N, C-alpha and C positions, 0 to 999 in steps of 0.2 A: 432246295439244297444245292450248294455249289461244291464242285470238286476243286480243291485248292492244292497245288503242288508247291512245296517249299524246298529250295535247293540251298543247303547249308544250315547247320544247326548249332552254331556257336552263339555268341551273345545276342546278336540281332535276330538270328533265326529262332533261338529259344524264346525270346520275348514275343516274337510274332506267333509262334506255335502256342504258347500259353495263353496269349490274348484270344486266339481263335478257339482253342479247346475249352477255355474256362467261360467264355462269354457267348459262343455261337455253336452249341452242340449239334445243331442240325446240319452242319457242313462236314464234308469228308476231307481230312487232311492227310496227304502223303508227303513224307519227308525223305530226302536223299542227302546223305553226307558221306564224303570220301574217307573221313577219319573213323577211328574205332572208339572215340569218346565224344562226349557232348558237354559244352558249357565250361570249358577250362578257363580259369581266370589267369590269363597270361601275366597280369600285373603281379601275381604272386610268385613268378618264376625265380626272380632274384632272391626273394625271401626263402624259398625252398633251397636254392643253391647255397645261400649263405647260412643255412641251418638256423633261421630265425623262426621257422614254424616246424612243428613236430611231424605232421602227417600230410604229405602232398595231396592225399585224397580229399582233404578239406577244401581244396581249390576247385572242386566241382560242385555245382548246385543243381544239376539236373542229369538225366541219363536217358538212354533208350527206354528202359523199363518204366521210368516215370511218365514219359510222353506216351508210351504204348498203353499204359494203364488209363490214360485219358482218351483212349480210342484212336490215337494217331497210328497210321501205318508207316513204320519207321524202317528205312533201309540204310544200315551202316556199312562202311567200307564199300560203298557203291558210288562210282563216278559217273556223273552226267556227261555224256559225250556230245550231245547235240540237242538243241531246242528247235522244234518245227513250229515257228510262230504262226504260220498260216494255218496249219492243221491243229494247232494248239495241243502239241504233244511234246513230251520229254522222253528222250531215249537215253537210257543209262546202262551201265555194265557192272555187275557184281564182281567181287573179288575173285570168285571162281570162274568168271568168264561169261556167265549167263546174261543175256541182254534182256532188259525190261523196257517196255513202252507204257507210259502213263499219260492219259489225256487229262486236260485241265480246263476249268472255266476261268480260274484266276491263278496266276503264277507269281511267286515271290522269290526273287534272287537274293541270296545272302551268302555269296561266295567269299566275302572277306578280303583279306590282303595277303601279299606275299613279301618276304624279305627282299630288299634291294640288293642285287648282286653286282658289284663293280667289275669292270673289265681289267682284272689284274691276274698275273700269272700265279699259279699255285693254289687256287681255290679248291682244286680237286684233291689235294693232299689229305690223308687221314689227320684228324685232330684240328681241322678247320670246321667250326660249327656255327650254326645260326640259332637265333633265339625267337621262337614263334610257338611251336606246339609243345604239348606236355612231354612228348617223346624227346624233344630237344633238351628240355630241362633235365629229364632223367639222364640223358647221355652226358651232359656237362657235369652233373652232380657226380656221376661215376668216375669221370675222367679226373676230377679234382681230388678223388681219393688216391690217385696214383702218386706215390712218393717221387717218381721220376719227373713229374710235372711240377716245376718250381716257378716258372715265369709264364705269365699269361698275357697275351696282347688282346686288348678289347678295341675294336675299330668302330669309332663313332661315339661322340660324347653328347648325344641326346639323352632323353630320359632313360631308355633301356640300357645304353652303354654305361652311363654313370651308375645305375643301379647294379649292373653286373660287375663293374669294377669294385664297388663296395663289397659285393658278395664274395668275390675272389679274395679280397684282402681278409675278410672274415674267416675264410677257410685256410688262412695261413700261407697263401701263395702271394707272389709279387705281381700286382696288376700294372700293366703299362697301357695307358689310355691314349689312343691316337685320334686326332680330330683335325680336319682341314681348317676350321675356324680358329680364331685366336683365344677362344674360351669355351667352356662347356655350356650347354643348355641355351644357346644363343637364339634359337627359334622362339623361345618363350619369354626370356628375360633380358633386360638391359644389362650392360656391363657393371652397373652399380651393384647388381645382385650376383651376377655370375662370378665376379671376382671373389666374393665371399665363399661361394661353393667351391671354386678352384682351391682356395686355401684350406677348406675343410677336407677335401680329397687329399691334398698334398700332406697335410698334417697327420693324416691317417695312413700314409705310406704309399698312396697311389702315385706312380710316376706319370706326370703329365707331359704329353708330346703333342702340343697344339701347334697349329700352322705347319703340320707335316702331312704330306700326301703319301699314302701307302702305294707302293709301286709293284711289290712282289712278295710272295710268301715262298720261302725256300725250305727244301727238305728232300728226303728220298722216301723211306718207308713211313716217316712221320715228319711233322713240322719241326724245323730246327731254327728258323730265324724269320724275322719280318724285316723288309727293306722299305725305307721311305726315301723321299727326296733329300733327307738330311742325315741318313745313316742306316746301319744295319744292327739289329738287336736280337740276341739269342732268346728264343721262346720255344716252349714245347706245346703250346695250345694257342690257337687264335679263335676268338669269338667275334663274329661279324654282327654289328648292331648299327648299321648305317641308317636304317629306317625301313619303311614299308611302302609298297605301291599297290594300288587296287587290283584285285584279281578279277579282271573283266575279260579274259580271253574267251570265255564261253559265248558271250553275246556281244562283244565289243564292235563287231562288224554289222550287227543288226539293230542295235539301239544307239541312240544319240549319246555321245560321251563328252566329258569335260576335257580340259587341256591335258590332264595327266592320265586320261583313259578311264576315269571313274564314270559310271552310268549317271547321266543327268536325270534328276527327278524333281518333281514339284513338291509343294508343301504336304501333299497327300502321299508322298513316296511313289507316285506314278511315274514310270519310265515313258519313253517316247512311243511305245506301242500300247494299244488298248489292252486292259486287263493284266498288265505286267507291272510289277512293283520291284524296286531295288532298294535294299536296306543295308545298313552297317558300312563297313570299310570299303565295299565295292561301289558305293554311291556317294553323290554329293550331299552337302547339307546347305542350309541357308544361314549365312553368318549375319547376325544382327549388328555386329561391329562394322563389317564391310558393307552391309545392306545389299548383298549379292550372294550368288552361289560360291561355295568354297569346298575344299577337301580337308576335313579335320577328322583323322582316324582316332577316335577315343571310344572306349567301351560304353561310356555314358551316352554318347550320341547314338551308338549302335542300338542300345536297348530302347531308347525313345523312338528311334525310327522303326524298330520292329513292332512296337505297340501301335504306332500310327498306321502302319501298313496292314496289320492284322485287323484292325477295325474297318478300314476302308475296303479291304478285300472281301469282307463279309457284309458290305452294304451300308455301313454307317459312314458318316461324313465327318472326318476329323483331320484338322490341319496341324502341322508342326508349328510351334511358336518360334522356331529358329533356335540357333545355338550361339553361345559365346566362346566355346572351346575352353571352358573352365578346367583347370588341371592343377596338379600338385606333386611334390616329391619330398621325401624325407631320407636324408643320407647322413649316417652317423649322428642322428638326432637333429640335424639342421633341417628346418622345414621351409619350403618355398612354395607359394601358391600364386597362380595368375589367372586372369580371364581376359578375353578380348585381345587387343593388339598391344604389343610393346612398341617402343618409340620407333625402332627400325622398321617393323612391319607396317606401322601407320604411315611412315614416309613412303615406303615401297608401294603402298596401296593408293598413293596420290593425295593423302590428307596433308594439311598444314598443321602438324600436331605441336602442342605445348605439353609440358608436364609440370606437376608439382609434387614435391616429395617431403618426407619428414622422417626423423629417427628419434626414438625415445624409448624409455623402459615401458613395459606393458602396464605396470602398476606404479603408484606413487613411490618416491625414493625411500620412504620409511618402511615399506614392505621389503624385507630382506630376503625372504625365501622364495625361490621359484619366480624370480622377477627378471626376465631377460630383456635385452634390447630388441626393438622391433623396427624394421624398415618398411616404408610404404612409398610407392610411386603411383600416381594417377595420371594417365595419358588422356588428353582431350583434344578435340578439334578446335583450332583457333577461331575460325569464322562462326561456327554454330555453338561452340563451347560444349558440345555433346561429349559425354564420357565415352572413350573408345577402348579403354583397358585399364587394368590395375595389376600391380605386383606387390606381394608382401613376403617378408622373410624374417625368421627368428628361430632361436632354439625353443621358444615358447610355442605352444600350439595355438596359433592365431588363424587357423585354416577357415573357420566358419565365417570370418569377416569377408572373405572373397565373394561369398554369395550375394552380399549387398551390392557389390559392383557388377556382378553378373546380371542382377535384376535391373540395375541402373542402365546398363547397356541395352538390354531388351526393351526397356521402356523409354529409351532415348532421353534419359535424364541429363541435365547440364551439370557442370562442375559447381555452378553457383547454388544449385538446389541442395547440394550436400553441405554447404557451409554452416548452416544452422539446423541441420538435421537433429531431431530429438534422439540422442544417444544417452542411455542411463549411465550413472557413475556409482561405483562402490569400490573402495580400496582393494577388496579381495579380488576384483576382476579387472579394473582398468583405472585410468586417470580422468579427472574432471574435464580437462582439455586433452583428449586422447589423440593418437596419431591420425586417425581418420578425420576428425574435426580440424586438427591443425594443418594437415596437408591441404584440405579443401579451402580453409581460410587463407592459406598462403598462395593460392592460385592467382596469378596476375590476370 
């Protein structure tokens, strides 16, 4: 029997805990988490704030009681202060101040990520909020009930910022979306796609402030304005959504780290010290598109890494298949999905990329109902013709199609292999020469 200590119990930690508790009952698992809740689905924060779901409690799929019922020793609101790697001990402090010391045979670190905080004046003002924890969503939800809050600045037009801007508009407030890039979602999509999302946002009342750098937040008792390099705008609430960084302060000086500070791990989630694993947003992943280590903070990656670490910590041998970073977003019913690298990311990574694209309706023209236009772009490497990424967008739900390209990247499929792929046809679903086939056939 092994003594396993798990630090952190959100998505990656919960997946690791369930893997251990459900499959290896002979081991003893101790869990430390600094929060008072477990397994919060942060992807639902914008839905909660925008009143698109009825009960925020539905955003939790586990709890202390559930894990304790499986015989885990769970310490909530307990912060791990130090790890003694040589003595294989974890030193933690409970909310009330009592210090705990727990020995381990295997250690799993799942400390997640933290919001990026820019160096601008005024971040300490009341009504400057971040989006990460359940408590953050609760506070923003309450603030939007205040009739005095009419204008809300959202800083950052990545996935979270765009979703929060939509939620603010759904609450009847005016959302001002600030972004240093010239469009939204530029990390995931090429401008052929992001321009469409920009229009969707603008058509629904979101004020787009792209290519603007936030310099200061002004106010006294509360926020009154946000200042950029292009102007000053009156707002009563600022929501920071620039992105996340790995929370690796606990052991970043003791374990080998990636360029951004994430713990470097191998395909078994093993860190640079024996019997130590790192999972979720605090650790690297292996990108099959890049064919190298990367940092891709997604809940899906976190869950898979937790499963892999759980098995390996208990003596099984299981390696990650790597990831593609598959992702998606739905804003005012416009749906965008992507996997792997967009054109800009492929160039930045040193590839010589080409792309092929196509646009058509989902179904034949004689189908009049629920037949929206679909856009697709496939990015591939010019020398090897290996598929590097794909992007799709439509008011139609075409999201399942992106999984084909995720597998293609993992299996190193070439663009030519897709040209005559056996894809079924039925007018209720698609076209005989659908956009996937046509895009592949069009590839030079």
